[in-house]
C-alpha positions in Angstrom: -7.0 -1.4 -51.2 -6.7 2.4 -50.3 -8.8 3.4 -47.0 -9.1 6.8 -45.5 -6.5 7.9 -43.0 -9.4 8.4 -40.6 -10.5 4.3 -40.8 -6.7 3.4 -39.9 -6.6 5.9 -37.3 -9.6 4.1 -35.6 -8.1 1.1 -36.3 -5.0 1.5 -34.4 -6.3 2.6 -31.6 -9.2 0.0 -31.3 -5.7 -2.5 -31.8 -4.1 -0.3 -28.7 -7.1 -0.6 -26.7 -7.3 -4.3 -27.0 -3.6 -5.0 -25.9 -3.0 -2.3 -23.5 -6.3 -1.6 -21.7 -7.1 -5.5 -20.5 -4.3 -5.5 -17.7 -5.7 -2.3 -15.7 -4.9 -2.4 -11.8 -4.5 -5.5 -9.8 -7.0 -5.8 -7.0 -6.9 -7.8 -4.1 -9.5 -9.3 -1.7 -9.3 -8.1 1.9 -11.8 -8.8 4.5 -12.1 -9.0 7.8 -14.1 -8.5 11.5 -14.8 -5.4 12.9 -15.7 -5.2 17.0 -16.5 -2.5 19.2 -15.9 -3.0 23.0 -16.0 -6.3 22.7 -19.2 -6.7 20.0 -19.2 -7.2 16.8 -20.3 -3.6 14.5 -23.9 -5.0 13.4 -23.6 -2.2 10.5 -21.1 0.1 9.4 -18.3 1.1 6.8 -14.8 0.8 6.5 -12.4 2.9 3.7 -8.8 2.0 2.9 -7.5 5.5 2.3 -4.3 5.0 -0.2 -1.0 6.9 1.3 0.0 6.9 -1.9 -1.2 10.6 -4.3 -3.6 9.9 -7.0 -5.4 7.1 -5.7 -9.3 6.7 -5.0 -10.4 5.1 -1.2 -12.0 1.7 -1.5 -14.2 0.6 1.3 -16.6 -2.0 2.0 -19.8 -2.2 4.0 -19.5 -3.8 7.7 -22.5 -6.6 8.2 -22.7 -8.4 12.0 -19.3 -7.3 12.7 -17.7 -8.5 8.7 -16.4 -7.2 5.4 -14.7 -7.7 2.6 -13.9 -6.1 -0.6 -11.6 -5.2 -3.3 -8.4 -2.9 -3.1 -5.3 -2.0 -4.6 -1.7 -3.4 -3.0 0.3 -0.8 -0.9 -0.3 1.4 2.6 -3.6 2.2 3.4 -5.1 4.7 6.2 -8.2 2.8 8.0 -11.6 4.6 8.4 -14.0 2.8 10.3 -17.6 4.2 10.9 -20.6 2.3 12.6 -24.3 3.1 13.0 -26.3 1.7 15.6 -30.3 1.7 16.1 -31.7 4.0 18.6 -34.4 2.7 21.1 -37.9 4.4 19.5 -39.2 7.3 22.2 -42.7 8.4 22.6 -41.9 11.7 20.1 -40.5 9.6 17.2 -42.6 10.2 13.6 -43.5 7.0 12.8 -43.5 7.3 9.2 -40.0 8.3 9.5 -39.1 5.1 10.2 -36.1 3.9 13.0 -33.4 6.2 14.0 -29.4 5.4 14.5 -26.3 7.1 15.5 -23.0 6.9 14.7 -21.2 5.3 17.4 -17.7 5.0 16.8 -15.3 7.9 17.8 -13.4 9.8 15.7 -10.2 8.7 16.6 -11.3 5.1 14.1 -12.4 7.7 11.4 -11.9 11.0 10.4 -8.9 11.2 12.9 -7.7 7.7 12.4 -4.3 6.6 12.9 -4.7 2.9 11.6 -2.8 1.4 9.0 -2.9 -1.9 7.0 -0.5 -2.8 4.2 -2.4 -4.6 1.4 -0.5 -7.2 -0.4 -0.2 -9.3 -3.7 0.7 -11.9 -1.6 -2.4 -11.9 0.9 -3.9 -13.1 2.8 -4.9 -9.6 3.4 -7.6 -10.8 6.6 -7.5 -7.7 9.3 -9.6 -7.8 12.5 -10.2 -4.9 14.3 -10.8 -4.3 17.8 -11.9 -1.1 18.7 -12.6 0.4 21.9 -14.5 3.5 23.3 -11.3 4.7 25.6 
């Protein structure tokens, strides 16, 4: 049976994808807690920025002082942001909804020196006890 070269190429590419595309990069479950001056951070974000060039940052949401997401194994710089609701002011526009402020200092996000290592063996549970000092 004769098939055009184009059909053979498509079939070969399909086979390569089936055999080679399934593995991908293995991700590990990471979780932990975030407190600021002894209190759980109600809402915010945690980002793990890989030290290895070419990898993308990974992260998740902090909700009631806890976070959980998947990350590729390796050394990471940790960046933490948190926001909290400001008390209503008489000058606030009621149609704009509540206002929030970022309160985590730069030493824990843009200037962070926090690091972790995500490992395939786990358990990859990271507590972060941050302070305003």
